[in-house]
Legacy VTK file of the C-alpha trace (Angstrom):
# vtk DataFile Version 3.0
C-alpha trace
ASCII
DATASET POLYDATA
POINTS 115 float
15.197 -23.192 21.347
11.877 -24.402 19.950
10.209 -21.108 20.898
12.881 -19.168 19.006
12.501 -21.382 15.916
8.720 -21.045 16.050
8.973 -17.256 16.388
11.275 -17.151 13.350
8.866 -19.256 11.313
5.949 -17.019 12.284
7.924 -13.890 11.362
8.866 -15.386 7.990
5.241 -16.316 7.331
4.062 -12.837 8.328
6.538 -11.161 5.976
5.681 -13.356 2.996
2.323 -12.673 1.332
0.508 -15.820 0.276
0.554 -15.010 -3.452
2.972 -12.600 -5.060
2.757 -13.380 -8.742
4.316 -10.954 -11.175
1.511 -8.992 -12.779
-0.864 -9.481 -9.848
-2.862 -6.296 -9.197
-4.438 -5.115 -5.945
-6.078 -1.952 -4.687
-4.264 -0.406 -1.698
-5.008 2.574 0.506
-1.884 4.636 -0.105
-0.338 7.709 1.495
3.050 9.415 1.246
5.827 10.491 3.592
8.875 12.657 3.251
10.246 15.706 5.041
10.593 14.289 8.562
12.339 11.152 7.266
14.572 12.596 4.510
18.186 11.367 4.762
17.399 8.969 7.640
17.964 5.230 7.367
15.062 3.126 6.131
14.232 -0.252 7.638
16.429 -2.020 5.058
19.393 0.213 5.923
19.389 2.503 2.884
19.262 6.286 3.172
15.743 7.615 2.517
15.482 10.081 -0.371
12.098 11.783 -0.240
12.422 12.702 -3.933
13.193 9.115 -4.967
10.767 6.381 -5.963
10.470 4.084 -2.960
7.745 2.706 -0.722
7.035 1.405 2.760
4.839 -1.609 3.437
4.221 -3.554 6.641
4.906 -7.043 5.289
6.231 -7.087 1.713
9.844 -8.177 1.354
12.460 -5.481 0.898
13.278 -5.145 -2.782
9.741 -5.935 -3.926
9.070 -3.878 -7.050
5.631 -2.354 -7.532
3.877 -0.297 -10.179
1.584 2.151 -8.349
-1.123 4.048 -10.265
-3.389 6.952 -9.314
-3.603 9.814 -11.852
-0.359 8.471 -13.314
1.869 5.484 -12.652
5.314 5.031 -11.115
7.549 2.060 -10.341
8.811 1.886 -6.752
10.879 -0.459 -4.596
9.852 -1.420 -1.047
12.683 -0.440 1.312
10.892 0.595 4.499
8.176 -0.471 6.940
4.847 1.254 7.484
2.447 2.941 7.245
1.114 2.641 10.774
-1.954 4.895 10.556
-5.417 3.372 10.305
-6.106 1.142 7.309
-3.285 2.527 5.145
-1.371 -0.216 3.345
1.349 1.561 1.376
3.433 4.701 1.968
5.132 6.274 -1.047
8.109 8.584 -1.038
7.191 12.204 -1.751
8.736 12.007 -5.250
6.707 8.930 -6.151
3.513 10.498 -4.789
4.161 13.662 -6.820
4.715 11.595 -9.979
1.249 10.004 -9.740
-0.682 13.038 -8.449
-1.096 11.832 -4.852
0.465 14.846 -3.061
-2.709 16.919 -2.930
-5.173 14.264 -1.726
-2.506 12.776 0.567
-4.328 9.461 0.963
-6.245 7.556 -1.718
-6.850 4.109 -3.131
-4.264 3.207 -5.742
-3.871 0.297 -8.123
-0.718 -1.657 -7.295
0.802 -4.206 -9.669
3.573 -6.543 -8.504
6.475 -6.491 -10.973
LINES 1 116
115 0 1 2 3 4 5 6 7 8 9 10 11 12 13 14 15 16 17 18 19 20 21 22 23 24 25 26 27 28 29 30 31 32 33 34 35 36 37 38 39 40 41 42 43 44 45 46 47 48 49 50 51 52 53 54 55 56 57 58 59 60 61 62 63 64 65 66 67 68 69 70 71 72 73 74 75 76 77 78 79 80 81 82 83 84 85 86 87 88 89 90 91 92 93 94 95 96 97 98 99 100 101 102 103 104 105 106 107 108 109 110 111 112 113 114
């Protein structure tokens, strides 16, 4: 029983960033995903809409709202897990990536503000 409780505590710690103040800004290596995942369930159980404004992150809580900026800015909600390629930290839906000009480069550093 203790092992299970400890595992739960570790998982909760892992999924909760140390500081998540509204207005906090960080740089994140960001990519986008879409066609192969469109209409499938995301990790939080919602249906993925590649043209919507959502994001995947490895540890941020589902429902976390972010303002992501590259050539433009867009507000997204974290509803999925990933990305799992190299040092990438954030995966945007195709619609969100299009809105900020990230489709062509595919991967770039973005400015992310916690809302």
